[in-house]
C-alpha positions as CSV (number, residue, x, y, z in Angstrom):
1,M,48.8,39.4,-6.5
2,S,50.2,41.6,-9.3
3,S,52.7,40.3,-11.9
4,P,55.4,43.0,-11.2
5,L,55.5,42.1,-7.6
6,L,55.8,38.4,-8.4
7,G,58.8,39.1,-10.6
8,A,60.5,41.1,-7.8
9,M,59.9,38.6,-5.0
10,D,61.7,35.4,-4.1
11,E,59.2,32.8,-5.1
12,Y,60.8,29.8,-3.4
13,Y,58.7,30.2,-0.2
14,R,55.8,28.7,-2.2
15,V,57.5,25.3,-2.6
16,P,56.7,24.0,0.9
17,T,53.1,25.1,0.5
18,L,53.0,23.5,-2.9
19,A,54.3,20.2,-1.5
20,L,51.8,20.2,1.3
21,L,48.9,21.0,-1.0
22,S,49.9,18.2,-3.3
23,I,49.7,15.8,-0.4
24,L,46.3,17.1,0.6
25,V,45.0,16.9,-3.0
26,A,45.9,13.2,-2.9
27,V,43.9,12.9,0.3
28,F,41.0,14.6,-1.5
29,A,41.3,12.1,-4.3
30,A,41.1,9.2,-1.8
31,L,38.1,10.8,-0.1
32,Y,36.3,11.2,-3.4
33,A,37.1,7.6,-4.4
34,R,35.4,6.5,-1.2
35,S,32.4,8.8,-1.1
36,R,31.8,9.9,-4.7
37,T,29.9,13.0,-3.7
38,P,29.6,16.1,-6.0
39,R,31.0,18.3,-3.2
40,T,34.1,16.2,-2.7
41,L,34.6,16.2,-6.5
42,L,34.4,19.9,-6.7
43,W,36.9,20.3,-3.8
44,L,39.3,17.9,-5.6
45,I,39.1,20.0,-8.8
46,G,39.3,23.3,-7.0
47,W,42.5,22.3,-5.1
48,T,44.0,20.8,-8.2
49,L,43.5,24.2,-9.9
50,A,45.0,25.9,-6.8
51,I,48.1,23.8,-7.1
52,T,48.4,24.6,-10.8
53,R,48.2,28.3,-9.9
54,L,50.8,28.0,-7.2
55,A,53.1,26.0,-9.4
56,L,53.0,28.6,-12.2
57,Q,53.5,31.4,-9.7
58,A,56.7,29.7,-8.4
59,S,58.1,29.5,-12.0
60,A,59.0,32.1,-14.6
61,H,56.4,30.5,-17.0
62,G,53.5,31.8,-15.0
63,R,54.4,35.5,-15.3
64,H,53.4,36.2,-18.9
65,G,51.8,34.8,-22.0
66,V,50.0,31.4,-21.9
67,G,51.4,30.6,-18.5
68,L,49.9,33.7,-17.0
69,A,46.5,33.0,-18.7
70,V,46.5,29.5,-17.2
71,S,47.5,30.8,-13.8
72,N,44.8,33.5,-13.7
73,T,42.2,31.1,-15.0
74,A,43.1,28.5,-12.5
75,M,42.8,31.1,-9.7
76,A,39.3,32.1,-10.8
77,L,38.1,28.6,-11.4
78,A,39.5,27.2,-8.1
79,A,37.5,29.8,-6.2
80,L,34.4,29.0,-8.2
81,M,34.7,25.2,-7.6
82,L,34.7,25.8,-3.8
83,L,31.7,28.2,-4.1
84,G,29.7,25.9,-6.4
85,S,30.3,23.0,-4.0
86,L,28.2,24.8,-1.3
87,S,25.6,26.3,-3.5
88,P,24.7,23.9,-6.4
89,I,21.8,25.8,-7.9
90,F,20.6,25.0,-11.4
91,I,19.4,27.4,-14.1
92,K,16.0,26.1,-15.1
93,G,15.1,25.8,-18.8
94,K,14.8,23.1,-21.4
95,T,18.0,21.8,-19.9
96,E,19.3,22.4,-16.4
97,V,22.7,24.0,-16.2
98,L,24.6,24.8,-13.0
99,H,25.2,28.5,-12.3
100,L,28.8,27.4,-11.7
101,V,29.1,26.6,-15.5
102,G,27.3,29.8,-16.5
103,L,29.7,31.9,-14.3
104,A,32.9,29.9,-15.2
105,L,32.6,30.3,-19.0
106,P,32.6,34.1,-19.3
107,L,35.1,34.5,-16.4
108,T,37.5,32.0,-18.2
109,L,37.2,34.0,-21.4
110,F,37.9,37.2,-19.5
111,S,41.0,35.7,-17.7
112,V,42.5,34.3,-20.9
113,L,42.0,37.4,-23.0
114,T,43.2,39.9,-20.4
115,S,46.3,37.7,-19.6
116,L,47.3,37.2,-23.2
117,H,46.5,40.8,-24.2
118,P,47.2,43.1,-21.2
119,S,46.8,46.2,-23.5
120,P,44.0,45.1,-25.9
121,G,42.5,47.0,-28.8
122,I,39.0,48.3,-28.9
123,F,37.6,45.1,-30.3
124,L,39.1,42.9,-27.5
125,R,38.2,45.5,-24.9
126,I,34.5,45.2,-26.0
127,I,34.8,41.4,-25.7
128,D,36.4,41.7,-22.3
129,C,33.7,44.0,-21.0
130,V,30.8,41.8,-22.5
131,S,32.2,38.6,-21.0
132,L,32.6,40.4,-17.6
133,I,29.1,41.8,-17.8
134,A,27.8,38.3,-18.6
135,A,29.6,36.9,-15.6
136,V,28.1,39.6,-13.3
137,V,24.6,38.9,-14.7
138,V,25.0,35.2,-13.9
139,A,26.3,36.0,-10.4
140,V,23.4,38.3,-9.7
141,H,20.9,35.7,-11.0
142,W,22.7,33.1,-8.8
143,S,22.4,35.3,-5.8
144,A,18.7,35.9,-6.4
145,Q,17.9,32.2,-6.1
146,K,16.7,30.6,-2.9
147,H,19.6,29.1,-1.0
148,Y,21.3,29.2,2.4
149,L,22.0,33.0,2.4
150,P,19.4,35.8,2.6
151,R,18.7,37.1,-0.9
152,W,19.3,40.7,0.2
153,F,22.8,39.9,1.4
154,A,23.8,37.8,-1.6
155,L,22.4,40.3,-4.1
156,S,24.1,43.2,-2.3
157,V,27.5,41.6,-2.5
158,A,27.0,40.5,-6.1
159,L,25.8,43.9,-7.3
160,S,28.5,45.9,-5.4
161,L,31.4,43.7,-6.4
162,G,30.1,43.2,-9.9
163,G,29.7,46.9,-10.4
164,L,33.2,47.6,-9.1
165,C,34.6,44.9,-11.4
166,I,32.9,46.4,-14.4
167,Y,34.3,49.9,-13.5
168,L,37.8,48.5,-13.1
169,A,37.5,46.8,-16.5
170,L,36.4,50.0,-18.2
171,I,39.5,51.8,-16.9
172,G,41.8,48.9,-17.9
173,E,42.7,47.5,-14.4
174,Y,42.2,43.9,-15.5
175,D,44.5,42.4,-12.9
176,L,42.6,44.1,-10.1
177,V,39.3,42.7,-11.6
178,L,40.6,39.2,-11.3
179,R,41.9,39.7,-7.8
180,L,38.7,41.4,-6.7
181,A,36.6,38.6,-8.3
182,H,38.7,36.0,-6.5
183,S,38.4,37.8,-3.2
184,G,34.6,38.2,-3.5
185,I,34.1,34.6,-4.4
186,S,36.3,33.4,-1.5
187,L,34.4,35.7,0.9
188,M,31.0,34.3,-0.2
189,T,32.4,30.8,0.2
190,A,33.6,31.5,3.7
191,V,30.1,32.8,4.6
192,L,28.5,29.8,3.0
193,V,30.6,27.5,5.1
194,L,29.4,29.1,8.3
195,V,25.8,29.1,7.2
196,T,25.7,25.6,5.7
197,Y,27.3,23.7,8.5
198,R,25.9,25.7,11.4
199,R,28.4,24.4,14.0
200,W,31.6,25.6,15.6
201,S,33.8,22.6,14.9
202,P,37.5,22.6,14.1
203,G,36.7,21.9,10.4
204,V,34.3,24.8,10.1
205,I,36.6,27.2,11.9
206,F,39.7,26.3,9.9
207,T,37.9,26.4,6.6
208,A,36.0,29.6,7.2
209,A,39.1,31.4,8.6
210,G,41.3,30.2,5.8
211,L,38.9,31.4,3.2
212,L,38.5,34.8,4.9
213,I,42.2,35.4,5.0
214,W,42.6,34.0,1.5
215,S,40.1,36.7,0.3
216,S,41.8,39.6,2.2
217,P,44.8,40.8,0.0
218,M,42.6,43.4,-1.7
219,V,42.0,45.0,1.7
220,V,45.6,44.7,2.8
221,D,46.7,46.5,-0.4
222,F,45.2,49.7,1.1
223,L,47.0,49.3,4.5
224,L,50.5,48.1,3.6
225,H,53.0,49.0,0.9
226,Q,54.2,46.3,-1.4
227,G,57.8,46.8,-0.2
228,D,56.9,46.7,3.5
229,P,58.4,43.6,5.3
230,L,55.0,43.1,6.8
231,W,53.5,42.9,3.4
232,L,55.9,40.0,2.4
233,L,55.1,38.3,5.7
234,Y,51.4,38.6,5.1
235,L,51.8,37.1,1.6
236,R,53.5,34.1,3.1
237,A,50.7,33.8,5.7
238,V,48.1,33.9,2.9
239,N,49.8,30.9,1.2
240,L,49.9,29.1,4.5
241,M,46.2,29.7,4.9
242,K,45.6,27.7,1.7
243,V,47.0,24.7,3.5
244,V,44.9,25.5,6.6
245,T,41.8,25.8,4.4
246,A,42.5,22.5,2.7
247,V,43.1,20.8,6.0
248,G,39.9,22.3,7.3
249,M,37.9,20.8,4.4
250,I,39.4,17.4,5.0
251,V,38.4,17.7,8.7
252,L,34.9,18.7,7.5
253,V,34.6,15.5,5.5
254,T,35.8,13.5,8.5
255,E,33.4,15.3,10.8
256,D,30.5,14.7,8.4
257,E,31.4,11.0,8.3
258,L,31.4,10.8,12.1
259,I,28.1,12.6,12.3
260,R,26.6,10.3,9.7
261,N,27.8,7.2,11.5
262,E,26.5,8.5,14.8
263,T,23.1,9.4,13.2
264,A,23.0,5.9,11.6
265,Q,23.7,4.2,14.9
266,K,20.9,6.3,16.6
267,R,18.6,5.5,13.7
268,D,19.4,1.8,13.9
269,R,18.6,1.8,17.7
270,R,15.4,3.6,17.1
271,V,14.4,1.3,14.3
272,R,15.1,-1.8,16.4
273,A,13.0,-0.3,19.3
274,E,10.2,0.5,16.8
275,M,10.2,-3.0,15.4
276,E,10.1,-4.4,18.9
277,Q,7.0,-2.4,19.6
278,Y,5.3,-3.6,16.4
279,S,6.2,-7.2,17.2
280,K,4.2,-7.0,20.4
281,L,1.0,-6.1,18.4
282,T,-1.6,-8.8,18.4
283,V,-2.8,-9.0,14.8
284,L,-4.1,-12.5,14.6
285,A,-6.7,-13.2,11.9
286,S,-10.2,-13.8,13.3
287,P,-13.1,-15.1,11.1
288,N,-15.7,-13.6,13.5
289,R,-14.5,-10.0,13.1
290,D,-15.2,-7.7,10.1
291,F,-11.6,-6.5,9.8
292,G,-9.8,-9.0,12.0
293,T,-7.6,-6.4,13.6
294,D,-7.9,-3.5,16.0
295,F,-6.6,-0.8,13.6
296,D,-7.1,2.0,16.2
297,H,-4.6,0.3,18.5
298,V,-2.2,-0.3,15.6
299,C,-2.3,3.4,14.7
300,E,-1.8,4.4,18.4
301,V,1.3,2.2,18.5
302,I,2.6,3.7,15.2
303,S,2.0,7.2,16.6
304,E,4.0,6.4,19.7
305,A,6.9,4.3,18.2
306,S,7.4,5.8,14.8
307,R,8.7,9.2,13.7
308,F,5.2,10.3,12.8
309,A,2.7,11.8,15.3
310,Q,-0.4,11.2,13.1
311,A,-1.4,7.8,11.6
312,A,-4.5,6.7,9.7
313,I,-5.4,3.5,7.9
314,L,-7.8,3.5,5.0
315,L,-9.0,0.0,4.2
316,R,-10.9,-1.1,1.1
317,S,-14.3,-2.5,1.9
318,V,-16.3,-5.0,-0.1
319,D,-18.2,-2.1,-1.8
320,Q,-14.8,-1.1,-3.3
321,Q,-14.7,2.1,-1.2
322,F,-11.9,3.0,1.2
323,R,-13.0,3.5,4.8
324,L,-11.1,4.9,7.7
325,V,-10.7,1.9,10.1
326,G,-8.1,3.3,12.4
327,R,-6.5,6.6,13.4
328,A,-4.3,8.2,16.1
329,G,-3.0,11.6,16.8
330,M,-5.7,13.5,14.9
331,E,-9.0,15.2,15.8
332,G,-12.4,14.0,14.8
333,A,-12.8,16.7,12.1
334,L,-9.6,15.5,10.3
335,A,-10.6,11.9,10.7
336,G,-14.1,12.6,9.2
337,A,-12.5,14.4,6.3
338,L,-10.1,11.5,5.6
339,D,-13.0,9.1,5.7
340,A,-15.0,11.2,3.3
341,M,-12.0,11.3,0.9
342,G,-11.7,7.5,1.2
343,Q,-15.3,7.0,0.2
344,R,-14.6,9.0,-3.0
345,L,-11.6,6.8,-3.9
346,T,-11.7,3.7,-6.0
347,P,-9.1,1.0,-6.5
348,E,-8.5,2.4,-10.0
349,N,-7.8,6.0,-9.1
350,L,-5.7,5.0,-6.0
351,E,-3.5,2.9,-8.2
352,V,-1.8,6.2,-9.2
353,F,-0.1,5.9,-5.8
354,R,1.6,2.8,-6.9
355,N,2.8,4.5,-10.1
356,R,3.8,7.7,-8.2
357,N,2.0,9.8,-10.7
358,H,0.6,12.2,-8.0
359,S,3.6,12.1,-5.6
360,V,6.5,14.4,-4.9
361,E,9.9,13.3,-3.9
362,N,11.3,14.1,-0.5
363,G,14.8,12.7,-0.4
364,S,14.5,9.0,-1.0
365,N,10.9,8.8,0.2
366,A,7.7,9.5,-1.7
367,V,5.1,11.8,-0.3
368,L,1.5,11.3,-1.6
369,D,-0.2,14.5,-2.8
370,L,-3.8,14.2,-1.7
371,R,-5.1,17.2,-3.7
372,P,-6.0,15.1,-6.8
373,F,-8.3,13.1,-4.6
374,M,-10.0,16.1,-2.9
375,A,-13.3,17.6,-3.7
376,P,-13.6,21.4,-4.2
377,G,-13.4,23.2,-0.8
378,D,-12.4,19.9,0.9
379,D,-12.0,20.0,4.7
380,L,-8.6,18.4,4.3
381,E,-7.3,21.5,2.5
382,Q,-8.8,23.7,5.2
383,L,-7.1,21.6,7.9
384,G,-3.7,21.7,6.0
385,F,-3.6,17.9,5.4
386,V,-2.8,18.0,1.7
387,R,0.3,15.7,1.7
388,A,1.2,12.6,3.7
389,H,3.6,9.8,3.6
390,A,1.7,6.8,2.3
391,I,2.5,3.1,2.6
392,P,0.3,0.7,0.6
393,M,-1.4,-2.4,1.9
394,G,-1.7,-5.0,-0.8
395,T,0.0,-7.5,-3.1
396,P,0.5,-7.3,-6.8
397,G,-1.9,-10.1,-7.5
398,A,-4.7,-9.0,-5.1
399,G,-4.5,-5.3,-5.7
400,L,-4.5,-2.5,-3.2
401,H,-6.3,-3.5,0.1
402,G,-5.6,-0.2,1.8
403,V,-3.1,2.5,2.6
404,L,-1.4,3.9,5.7
405,L,-1.2,7.7,5.8
406,L,1.4,9.3,8.0
407,N,1.9,13.0,8.9
408,G,3.3,15.2,11.7
409,L,7.0,14.3,11.4
410,K,8.7,14.3,14.8
411,A,12.1,16.1,14.9
412,P,11.6,17.7,11.4
413,D,15.2,19.0,11.4
414,E,16.4,15.4,11.1
415,S,15.9,14.2,7.6
416,L,13.7,11.2,7.0
417,A,15.6,8.1,5.6
418,S,14.3,5.0,4.0
419,E,15.3,3.1,7.1
420,D,12.8,5.1,9.1
421,L,9.9,3.7,7.0
422,L,11.2,0.1,6.8
423,P,9.5,-1.0,10.1
424,L,6.2,0.5,8.9
425,E,6.5,-1.2,5.5
426,L,7.1,-4.5,7.3
427,L,4.2,-3.9,9.6
428,M,1.9,-3.1,6.6
429,A,3.0,-6.3,4.9
430,R,2.2,-8.2,8.0
431,L,-1.3,-6.5,8.3
432,T,-1.9,-7.3,4.6
433,A,-1.2,-11.0,5.1
434,V,-3.4,-11.0,8.2
435,H,-6.2,-9.2,6.4
436,E,-6.0,-11.7,3.5
437,N,-5.9,-14.6,5.9
438,N,-9.0,-13.2,7.7
439,L,-10.9,-13.1,4.4
440,L,-9.9,-16.6,3.6
441,L,-10.7,-17.9,7.1
442,R,-14.2,-16.4,6.8
443,R,-14.8,-18.2,3.5
444,V,-13.4,-21.5,4.7
445,A,-15.4,-21.3,8.0
446,Q,-18.6,-20.4,6.1
447,S,-18.0,-23.2,3.6
448,E,-17.3,-25.8,6.2
449,K,-20.3,-24.8,8.3
450,L,-22.7,-24.8,5.3
451,A,-21.2,-28.0,4.1
452,G,-22.1,-29.6,7.4
453,L,-25.5,-28.0,7.3
454,G,-26.0,-29.4,3.8
455,Q,-25.3,-32.9,4.9
456,L,-27.6,-32.5,7.9
457,A,-30.3,-30.9,5.6
458,G,-30.0,-33.8,3.2
459,G,-30.5,-36.3,5.9
460,V,-33.4,-34.4,7.4
461,A,-35.0,-34.0,4.0
462,H,-34.7,-37.7,3.3
463,E,-36.3,-38.6,6.6
464,L,-39.1,-36.1,6.5
465,N,-40.0,-36.3,2.8
466,N,-41.7,-39.8,3.0
467,P,-43.8,-39.0,6.1
468,L,-44.8,-35.7,4.6
469,T,-45.9,-37.4,1.3
470,V,-48.0,-39.8,3.4
471,V,-49.6,-36.8,5.2
472,M,-50.4,-35.0,2.0
473,G,-51.8,-38.3,0.5
474,Y,-54.2,-38.9,3.3
475,A,-55.2,-35.3,3.3
476,E,-56.2,-35.7,-0.3
477,L,-58.2,-38.9,0.5
478,I,-60.0,-37.1,3.3
479,E,-60.8,-34.2,1.1
480,E,-62.2,-36.4,-1.7
481,S,-64.4,-38.4,0.7
482,G,-67.8,-37.1,1.7
483,V,-67.0,-34.8,4.6
484,D,-68.6,-31.7,5.8
485,D,-67.4,-28.2,4.9
486,A,-65.6,-27.6,8.2
487,T,-63.6,-30.8,7.8
488,R,-62.8,-29.9,4.2
489,R,-61.4,-26.5,5.3
490,N,-59.3,-28.1,8.0
491,V,-57.9,-30.5,5.4
492,A,-57.1,-27.7,3.0
493,V,-55.0,-26.0,5.8
494,I,-53.2,-29.3,6.3
495,R,-52.4,-29.6,2.6
496,S,-51.3,-25.9,2.3
497,E,-48.9,-26.2,5.3
498,S,-47.6,-29.5,4.0
499,Q,-46.9,-27.9,0.6
500,R,-45.0,-25.1,2.4
501,M,-43.0,-27.7,4.4
502,K,-42.2,-29.6,1.2
503,H,-40.9,-26.4,-0.4
504,T,-38.7,-25.7,2.6
505,I,-37.4,-29.3,2.4
506,E,-36.6,-28.8,-1.3
507,S,-34.8,-25.6,-0.5
508,L,-32.7,-27.4,2.1
509,T,-31.7,-30.1,-0.4
510,R,-29.7,-27.4,-2.3
511,F,-27.2,-27.6,0.5
512,W,-26.9,-31.3,0.0
513,K,-26.5,-31.6,-3.8
514,S,-26.6,-29.1,-6.7
515,S,-29.6,-29.0,-9.0
516,P,-28.7,-29.0,-12.7
517,S,-29.3,-25.7,-14.5
518,E,-28.6,-24.5,-17.9
519,Q,-25.6,-22.1,-17.9
520,T,-24.7,-19.7,-20.7
521,S,-22.4,-16.8,-21.2
522,I,-24.2,-13.9,-19.6
523,S,-23.4,-10.2,-19.1
524,V,-23.5,-9.3,-15.4
525,E,-23.4,-5.6,-16.5
526,Q,-26.7,-5.9,-18.4
527,I,-28.4,-7.8,-15.6
528,L,-27.4,-5.1,-13.1
529,I,-28.5,-2.3,-15.5
530,D,-31.9,-4.0,-15.9
531,I,-32.3,-4.5,-12.2
532,G,-31.3,-0.9,-11.5
533,M,-33.9,0.4,-14.0
534,L,-36.6,-2.0,-12.6
535,R,-36.0,-1.3,-8.8
536,K,-35.0,2.3,-8.8
537,P,-38.5,3.9,-9.1
538,E,-39.9,1.5,-6.5
539,L,-37.1,2.2,-4.0
540,E,-37.3,6.0,-4.6
541,R,-41.0,5.9,-3.6
542,V,-40.0,4.7,-0.2
543,G,-37.1,7.2,0.1
544,I,-34.2,4.9,-0.8
545,E,-31.5,6.0,-3.3
546,L,-30.1,3.3,-5.6
547,E,-26.7,3.8,-7.2
548,V,-25.3,1.4,-9.8
549,V,-21.6,1.8,-10.7
550,I,-20.1,-0.6,-13.2
551,T,-16.5,-0.4,-14.6
552,R,-15.8,-0.4,-18.3
553,N,-15.6,-3.6,-20.3
554,L,-16.8,-5.9,-17.5
555,P,-16.1,-9.5,-18.6
556,R,-18.9,-12.0,-19.1
557,I,-19.5,-15.0,-16.8
558,R,-20.9,-18.4,-17.4
559,A,-24.0,-18.9,-15.3
560,N,-27.8,-19.3,-15.3
561,G,-29.1,-15.8,-15.9
562,D,-32.4,-16.3,-14.1
563,Q,-30.7,-17.6,-11.0
564,M,-28.1,-14.8,-10.9
565,R,-30.9,-12.3,-11.3
566,Q,-32.7,-14.0,-8.4
567,V,-29.5,-13.6,-6.2
568,F,-29.1,-9.9,-6.9
569,L,-32.8,-9.2,-6.4
570,Q,-32.8,-11.1,-3.1
571,I,-29.8,-9.2,-1.7
572,I,-31.3,-5.8,-2.8
573,S,-34.6,-6.8,-1.2
574,N,-32.9,-7.6,2.1
575,A,-31.0,-4.3,2.0
576,A,-34.2,-2.3,1.3
577,T,-35.9,-4.1,4.3
578,A,-33.0,-3.1,6.5
579,L,-33.1,0.5,5.4
580,Q,-36.8,0.8,6.0
581,G,-36.2,0.0,9.7
582,S,-33.3,2.6,10.0
583,P,-33.8,6.1,11.5
584,T,-35.4,8.6,9.2
585,T,-32.6,11.1,9.8
586,Q,-30.0,8.7,8.4
587,E,-29.1,8.5,4.7
588,K,-30.8,5.6,3.0
589,K,-28.8,4.4,0.1
590,I,-28.1,1.1,-1.8
591,R,-25.0,1.0,-3.9
592,I,-24.3,-1.7,-6.5
593,S,-20.7,-1.7,-7.7
594,A,-19.2,-4.1,-10.2
595,T,-15.5,-4.4,-10.9
596,A,-13.2,-7.1,-12.5
597,T,-9.9,-8.7,-12.0
598,P,-8.1,-10.8,-14.6
599,D,-10.1,-14.0,-13.6
600,R,-13.0,-12.7,-11.5
601,V,-16.1,-10.4,-11.7
602,Q,-16.8,-8.8,-8.4
603,V,-20.2,-7.4,-7.5
604,A,-20.8,-5.7,-4.1
605,I,-24.2,-4.6,-2.9
606,S,-24.0,-2.3,0.1
607,D,-26.5,-0.3,2.1
608,T,-26.3,2.4,4.8
609,G,-28.5,0.5,7.2
610,P,-27.7,-0.7,10.7
611,G,-25.6,-3.7,9.5
612,F,-25.7,-7.4,10.2
613,P,-26.0,-8.3,13.9
614,H,-23.9,-11.5,13.2
615,P,-22.2,-11.3,9.7
616,N,-20.8,-14.8,10.2
617,R,-24.3,-16.3,10.4
618,V,-25.9,-14.4,7.5
619,F,-26.0,-17.4,5.1
620,D,-27.1,-19.9,7.8
621,P,-30.5,-21.6,6.9
622,F,-33.4,-20.2,9.0
623,F,-31.3,-17.4,10.4
624,T,-33.2,-14.1,10.0
625,T,-33.4,-10.7,11.7
626,K,-37.1,-10.3,10.7
627,K,-39.9,-10.7,13.1
628,P,-41.5,-14.2,13.5
629,G,-43.7,-15.0,10.6
630,E,-42.1,-12.4,8.2
631,G,-39.6,-14.7,6.7
632,T,-38.1,-18.2,6.8
633,G,-34.4,-17.1,6.7
634,L,-33.7,-19.1,3.6
635,G,-33.2,-16.2,1.1
636,L,-29.5,-15.6,1.5
637,S,-28.9,-19.3,2.1
638,L,-30.3,-20.0,-1.4
639,C,-28.2,-17.1,-2.8
640,Y,-25.1,-18.8,-1.2
641,S,-26.1,-22.2,-2.8
642,I,-26.6,-20.6,-6.2
643,V,-23.3,-18.7,-6.2
644,R,-21.4,-21.8,-5.0
645,E,-23.0,-24.0,-7.7
646,H,-21.6,-21.6,-10.2
647,G,-18.1,-21.8,-8.8
648,G,-18.2,-18.4,-7.1
649,E,-17.8,-16.9,-3.7
650,I,-20.2,-14.8,-1.6
651,S,-19.4,-13.0,1.7
652,A,-21.1,-10.6,4.0
653,F,-19.5,-7.8,5.9
654,N,-20.4,-4.8,8.1
655,L,-19.2,-1.4,7.0
656,Q,-17.8,1.5,9.1
657,P,-19.3,3.4,10.8
658,H,-22.6,1.7,9.8
659,G,-24.0,-0.3,6.9
660,A,-23.7,-3.7,5.5
661,A,-22.4,-5.3,2.2
662,V,-22.6,-8.6,0.4
663,A,-19.8,-9.3,-2.0
664,I,-20.1,-11.8,-4.9
665,E,-17.2,-13.1,-6.9
666,M,-17.8,-15.1,-10.1
667,P,-15.2,-16.7,-12.4
668,V,-14.8,-15.1,-15.8
669,D,-16.0,-17.0,-18.8
670,V,-12.7,-17.7,-20.5
671,A,-14.4,-19.4,-23.4
672,T,-15.6,-16.2,-24.9
673,N,-13.9,-12.9,-25.7
674,E,-17.1,-10.8,-25.6
675,V,-17.2,-7.8,-23.3
676,S,-20.0,-5.5,-22.3
677,V,-20.6,-2.4,-24.4
678,A,-22.6,-0.2,-22.1
679,G,-19.9,2.5,-22.0
680,E,-17.2,3.7,-19.7
681,V,-19.2,3.7,-16.4
682,F,-22.9,3.3,-15.9
683,S,-24.2,5.3,-13.0
684,Q,-27.8,5.7,-11.8
């Protein structure tokens, strides 16, 4: 609206509009105090500037000089605040700056200079044109960014209006430049309202209609003369539209609040229903099962009840690799690719998930980027499974037991909130507790069973030892007497078998009481390296691959070195025997891995054989899977006794889909600060 026209008109019609807008600004202030959102803040600032503009127009102070400069600046900035509230795009660089700021600064400079100096000299004209060109450049750059509007549309409007503004500035029509800029910004804001909210509600209709009419005086200038009564009526209608626009924005805030409340109620109902489904899951710990839980069924329930169509659980096995133990909603190829990725993971490189070093933010929820864990040409990348919501299974003290991977978001148009993941986080905490209890139950059950067997063995050994000594004594007497050769051979057999029985009885007594042995500070790392160098050529000759992986700076333990070497060799020998009986087409591999926690050294010896038929009976005396006459079944029982004598734990597990592993945990020798020095990682 031009200054001459303002001077000729009766400006008192603006007073009711000014009063109503003042009340509405107070409402905006109350809304911002409640919600504290950037959009509400910009609306509050914009309408405060609009009131300032209206107040100055209604008085003589706003028609020239500083008052006119403030009025024109307030008009431009008010429109910019409303536009910036709907398109908050940042200019990237060393520091992020809103396009709103980049556009407001040169436009403010242009408004102030042209208002204070309506007929500037050459120097000020150059500054006016440079500031306007800078504003147009920022507007074009803003329009070229990815936002709600198509780029071709935003760029077309910015270039056409910007070019016209520069032309008007060159010919000295500064007032028309400001009015055209205001009309263009208001027009873009109206379009953004329609595109952003995408609904035909009263708030959207009032706001968009008000902004469109607010941006139309430049068009009406060509249709009506300034002295025409219809022109004056139209100006009053434009001022009234400011009130309608403000009311529409307040209604928008109310509508958004109602939508959020309705969405929250629906989410709460969905979360309660989901938690009810999870509460029906039977996840009781069982010492007789390798994992203790039917994870396939758990994943099926998650796929049905949660917002994700695909679910997979990777669980850390005793060989420190992650295996796919449950899945739902995915084909076999994808499941195989996930399992292959899990076998490449270690607790160390998966800890980046806890630190979120390889995750991207999606709202308030983290999405794990799987690409750092993939091999070149990984099938997961070919199948498009490169990111997934991930929920860890584990406790800070025990480390990461596993991870739940989720993908295939149902109703993707509805944003994912932290409340949607809460039931799954609670379920994973429950599964973690059950998994830890299962491991503990297995150890307790094994300890109690072998303790009973030890007492029985002690009693049997005591009762058999004396008669066996008598038998061996009489055998010697017969052998020393003058008997024929046939009798002497029979007596030799009696003595040999008696010696074997005596050795078996001595082995049984280890379950009854510990035998004293010299213990020193030893390096498990060095023992495993020596064993690897010793057994690798022998195993390779029979087609078995041996891999030894030891983490850096493995702590020393206090134990009898010869006995611990005997334990490791016995387990490796059993694994090699199992692999020799497996199909020739199957991979034959023994893997020895050694890791450490603050107070324990963990050694896992795994193989790719058929697995244990009864993992809970592996350490039972006389239990063997070999053919009769090929073994006594005391090898792993002795290993158990040796490990327990040293204060450690030993467990046996089956791996998925096939294979077996024996895990040994030994306490760290706290009396020494020595660490192994064999390098970062030893791998054969």
